[in-house]
Structures are given as structure tokens and as C-alpha cells.
Residue, then its C-alpha position, 0 to 999 in steps of 0.5 A: m500500500s502506497v503512502r497516499e493509499k494509507v493517508i486515504s484509508e486513515k481519512k476514511q476511518g476518521l470520517g466514519i468516526l466523525l459520522c458516528q459522533a454526529v449521530d450521537l450528538l443528534n440523538k442527544e439533541q446537540y444540534e450545533n455540535a452535530i453541525i460542526t462535526l458534520e462540517q469536519a466530515i465534509k472537509k475529510v470527504r473533500d480531502i479524500k476527493i483531492l487525494k484521489q484526483n491527484n493520484n489519478k493525475k499522477e497515474v496518467c502522467h506516468a502512462 
């Protein structure tokens, strides 16, 4: 597994944790904290997307 793949995997695990935390916060009716947690999750999704796009560009350049 490449370093990039490891980083993506770690971000996906972190994303899962954030989503679970957001659900817990919603169940406790802590809506503002749930929103903040979901915003953090969105940032992780964007990071993963960028890493994936950069990885695809790199592969195209070496082809």
C-alpha cells in the first residue's frame, strides 16, 4: 500500500468516526455540535476527493 493509499484509508476511518459522533450528538439533541462535526466530515470527504484526483493525475502522467 502506497503512502497516499494509507493517508486515504486513515481519512476514511476518521470520517466514519466523525459520522458516528454526529449521530450521537443528534440523538442527544446537540444540534450545533452535530453541525460542526458534520462540517469536519465534509472537509475529510473533500480531502479524500483531492487525494484521489491527484493520484489519478499522477497515474496518467506516468502512462
